[in-house]
C-alpha positions in Angstrom: 104.7 90.9 82.0 104.9 94.8 83.6 106.6 96.8 80.6 107.2 100.7 80.3 107.2 103.7 77.7 110.0 105.6 77.9 108.2 109.3 76.1 105.4 108.2 79.0 106.1 111.6 80.8 105.5 113.3 78.0 102.4 112.1 77.0 101.0 111.7 80.8 101.5 115.6 80.6 99.1 116.1 79.1 96.9 115.1 81.3 96.9 118.8 83.0 94.7 120.6 81.0 91.8 122.4 83.0 88.7 121.0 83.3 85.5 122.7 85.0 85.4 122.2 88.9 82.5 120.9 90.3 80.3 123.5 91.6 79.3 122.3 95.4 78.1 124.0 98.9 79.0 124.2 102.9 82.6 126.1 102.0 83.3 128.1 105.0 86.0 130.8 105.5 86.5 132.1 102.0 84.3 135.3 100.2 83.2 134.5 96.9 83.7 138.3 94.8 82.8 138.5 91.1 83.9 141.7 89.2 82.4 141.9 85.9 85.4 141.9 84.2 86.3 139.0 86.0 84.8 135.5 83.9 85.7 133.5 87.4 84.8 133.9 91.1 88.0 135.2 93.3 88.4 134.1 97.0 89.7 135.7 99.5 91.5 134.3 101.8 91.6 134.7 105.4 95.6 135.2 107.2 96.2 131.3 107.7 94.9 130.1 104.4 96.8 132.8 102.8 100.2 131.8 104.7 99.7 128.2 104.5 99.5 129.0 100.8 102.8 130.8 100.5 104.5 127.6 101.8 103.2 124.9 100.0 104.0 127.5 96.9 107.9 128.2 98.9 107.8 124.3 98.4 106.5 123.7 94.9 108.9 125.8 93.5 111.8 124.4 94.8 113.3 122.2 92.0 114.2 118.9 92.7 118.5 118.8 92.1 120.8 116.3 92.5 124.0 118.4 94.1 121.9 118.8 97.3 122.4 116.5 99.7 119.3 116.7 101.3 118.0 116.2 97.9 120.1 113.1 97.1 119.4 112.1 101.3 115.3 111.7 100.1 116.2 110.5 96.6 118.0 107.4 99.1 115.0 107.2 101.7 112.1 106.5 98.9 114.6 103.5 97.9 115.3 102.3 100.8 111.4 102.5 102.4 110.1 101.2 98.8 113.1 97.9 98.7 113.6 97.9 102.4 115.8 94.4 101.9 117.2 95.9 98.5 120.5 97.9 98.3 120.9 100.6 96.2 123.4 101.3 94.2 123.6 105.0 93.8 121.8 107.4 93.3 122.1 106.7 88.6 121.6 103.1 89.0 119.9 101.0 86.7 118.4 99.8 89.8 115.6 103.1 89.6 113.3 101.5 86.8 112.6 98.7 89.2 110.3 101.1 90.8 109.6 102.6 86.8 111.5 105.7 86.6 111.7 106.3 82.7 115.6 105.9 83.0 119.0 105.1 85.0 118.7 108.3 86.5 114.8 109.4 88.3 115.9 113.1 88.2 115.4 113.8 84.9 111.6 112.8 85.9 111.7 115.1 88.2 110.9 118.0 85.9 107.1 117.9 85.7 106.6 117.6 89.2 109.7 118.9 91.4 110.8 118.4 94.9 108.0 118.0 95.9 106.9 115.2 94.0 110.2 113.3 95.5 108.2 114.5 98.9 104.6 113.4 98.7 106.4 109.4 97.3 107.8 109.6 100.6 104.9 110.8 102.7 103.3 108.3 100.8 105.7 105.6 101.8 105.7 106.8 105.2 102.9 107.1 106.6 100.4 104.1 104.2 102.8 101.9 103.2 100.3 98.7 102.6 99.0 100.8 100.1 102.5 102.5 98.4 103.6 98.9 98.7 100.1 97.7 96.7 100.8 100.1 94.0 104.2 99.7 93.5 104.2 96.5 93.5 100.9 95.9 91.2 99.4 93.5 93.6 95.9 94.5 94.0 93.6 93.8 90.8 93.3 92.0 87.7 97.0 94.3 85.8 97.3 95.5 82.2 100.3 93.9 80.5 101.2 97.3 80.0 101.1 99.1 83.2 101.5 102.9 84.5 105.0 103.3 85.9 104.5 104.0 89.6 106.8 106.1 90.5 105.9 108.0 87.5 102.7 108.1 87.5 103.7 109.6 90.6 105.7 112.8 89.6 102.4 113.3 86.9 99.6 113.1 90.0 101.7 116.4 92.1 101.2 117.7 88.9 97.8 117.5 88.7 97.4 118.4 92.2 98.2 121.6 91.4 97.1 122.2 88.1 93.6 121.2 89.6 93.7 123.1 93.0 95.9 126.5 91.0 98.2 126.7 93.4 101.0 128.9 91.5 97.9 131.8 91.7 98.1 134.1 94.3 94.5 132.8 95.6 92.2 129.8 93.9 90.0 131.6 91.4 87.6 128.2 91.7 85.7 126.9 94.1 87.5 123.5 95.0 90.8 125.2 94.9 89.0 127.5 97.7 87.4 124.8 99.7 91.1 122.4 99.5 92.7 125.8 100.9 90.9 125.6 104.3 92.0 122.2 104.3 95.5 123.4 104.4 95.2 126.2 106.6 93.9 123.0 109.0 96.8 120.4 108.7 99.6 121.5 106.9 100.9 117.9 105.2 96.8 118.1 103.9 98.5 118.4 100.1 100.3 115.0 101.4 97.8 113.5 102.0 95.4 114.5 99.3 98.1 113.4 96.8 98.4 109.4 98.8 94.7 109.5 98.4 94.4 111.1 94.9 97.1 107.8 93.8 95.3 105.4 95.5 92.1 106.5 93.9 93.9 106.8 90.4 94.9 103.1 90.4 91.3 102.3 91.6 89.7 104.1 88.4 92.8 102.1 86.5 91.7 98.7 87.7 87.8 99.5 86.4 88.2 101.1 83.4 90.5 97.9 82.6 93.1 100.2 81.4 96.5 100.6 79.5 99.2 102.6 79.6 97.5 104.2 76.1 94.7 104.7 78.0 96.5 107.0 81.4 95.3 110.4 80.2 91.7 109.3 80.2 92.3 107.5 84.1 94.0 110.5 85.1 90.5 113.1 83.6 88.7 110.5 85.4 90.7 110.6 88.6 90.5 114.6 88.1 86.6 114.6 87.8 86.0 112.4 91.2 87.9 113.6 93.3 86.8 117.5 92.7 83.2 115.9 93.5 84.7 114.3 96.5 85.7 117.5 97.9 83.0 119.5 97.2 80.6 117.3 99.1 79.2 119.0 101.7 80.1 116.3 105.0 83.0 116.8 103.9 84.7 119.0 106.2 88.4 117.6 106.2 90.7 115.6 103.9 89.7 111.9 105.7 85.5 112.4 105.2 86.5 111.8 101.6 85.2 108.7 100.4 88.3 107.6 98.8 89.8 108.2 101.4 88.5 104.5 102.6 90.5 103.3 100.1 93.9 103.3 101.8 95.4 101.4 103.8 98.3 101.7 106.7 
């Protein structure tokens, strides 16, 4: 039996506390500069990287607004992708709890991730439907009685990645953030793809740690550390090269 805690999002939001980036080599197209007065390196961006970062930041800045038709349609599309054979009775309905939202109105759970967190979930459902369904329905592994709620976990993953990659800064201040911007300039959907990889990795870590919902913070911290390591591996030149990409199924 799967059970959800009502204040789960508030507890899980603590996972975004920063962790030191794992430093690696093999970075191209960015240049590190350190000032004596600055304890953190600064990375110069190419014009393409700067433009791609600004476009992503414009997405991050959009809050979910239930009065906007586009947002309503995206939420309906997510439901139909998750439960194609089950009719949705409204944007506010107890049915949403089946997806792992905390209540009958998903809009209250988007405060941590904004509209982009809904876009991430929808991208996952459309591009990796098998993995999406496996995670939604908890179909793999020996699951805990107290499972993490799928949808709210997804919002937290969006929030964690924004923090990990330092995406709200004018330019990256960590090597992992600078590395990601190289991938983003070559693939406009890089953030959405990294989201899918991270979600699957998180569930893999969850199972490996035999975790219950009280362990979610520890699982997310472990997931973040692993993703930082993978992003900075020398032989990774695109997101599809990440070891954890192999966990995904279409």
